[in-house]
C-alpha positions as CSV (number, residue, x, y, z in Angstrom):
1,M,136.7,93.2,121.5
2,K,135.4,92.4,117.8
3,N,133.5,89.6,119.5
4,L,132.2,91.5,122.4
5,F,131.2,94.3,120.1
6,K,129.3,91.4,117.8
7,I,127.1,89.8,121.0
8,I,126.6,93.2,122.1
9,S,124.8,94.0,119.2
10,A,123.3,90.2,118.8
11,I,121.8,90.9,122.3
12,T,120.6,94.3,121.7
13,L,118.7,93.5,118.5
14,I,117.2,90.4,120.0
15,L,115.8,92.5,122.9
16,S,114.8,95.2,120.6
17,V,112.6,92.8,118.3
18,T,111.5,91.1,121.5
19,F,109.8,94.2,123.1
20,V,109.0,96.5,120.1
21,V,107.1,93.5,117.9
22,P,104.4,92.7,121.2
23,T,103.2,96.5,121.7
24,A,103.0,96.4,117.7
25,K,100.5,93.7,117.5
26,A,99.1,95.2,120.6
27,A,98.3,98.6,118.8
28,T,96.7,96.8,116.1
29,K,94.3,94.9,118.1
30,T,93.0,97.6,119.7
31,N,92.1,99.5,116.8
32,S,89.0,98.6,115.9
33,T,87.0,98.8,112.3
34,T,85.3,102.1,113.5
35,D,88.8,103.8,114.6
36,K,90.1,106.4,112.6
37,V,93.5,107.0,111.4
38,M,94.3,110.5,110.7
39,W,97.4,112.0,108.8
40,G,97.3,115.9,110.0
41,K,93.4,116.3,109.5
42,V,93.2,113.9,106.6
43,E,92.3,110.3,106.7
44,V,94.2,107.5,106.1
45,K,92.1,105.0,104.2
46,D,93.1,102.2,101.6
47,G,94.5,103.4,98.4
48,V,95.8,106.9,100.1
49,I,99.3,107.3,98.8
50,G,99.6,110.5,99.4
51,K,98.0,114.4,100.6
52,V,97.9,118.0,98.8
53,K,97.4,121.2,100.5
54,V,95.3,123.6,98.5
55,L,97.1,127.0,97.8
56,K,94.3,128.6,95.8
57,D,90.6,127.4,95.0
58,T,90.8,124.7,92.5
59,N,89.0,122.8,90.2
60,V,88.8,118.9,90.4
61,Y,88.2,116.9,87.1
62,K,88.1,113.7,86.2
63,V,88.5,111.4,83.4
64,V,85.7,109.6,82.0
65,S,85.9,108.2,78.5
66,M,88.7,109.7,77.5
67,K,87.3,113.5,78.7
68,L,87.5,115.7,81.3
69,K,84.4,115.6,83.8
70,Y,83.9,118.5,86.2
71,V,83.7,116.9,89.9
72,K,84.1,119.5,92.5
73,K,85.8,122.8,93.6
74,L,88.7,122.7,96.5
75,K,88.6,125.9,98.5
76,K,91.7,127.3,99.7
77,M,93.9,126.0,102.5
78,K,91.9,123.0,102.8
79,N,93.6,119.3,102.7
80,M,93.0,116.7,100.3
81,R,94.1,113.0,100.4
82,Y,95.5,111.6,96.7
83,M,94.1,107.7,96.2
84,V,94.6,105.2,94.3
85,K,92.3,102.2,93.0
86,V,93.2,99.0,95.3
87,K,91.9,96.4,93.7
């Protein structure tokens, strides 16, 4: 009984990998550089590690030479992507 379970498990694993991998490759080939990948209403780009929903009007600051510099104001109920620099 244990051998039958191992054989069925192995066949299922082989068949799932066989059918899933070509589908994933085909999906990446159809995406050209002009296609956008969207996460809700936010475009996903290199370096995006999260998304923030702004609950009230918020000022955004950037650290420049150890001081905070005002960048922009985010409006209430907007989505913003959270990015890190990719080298």
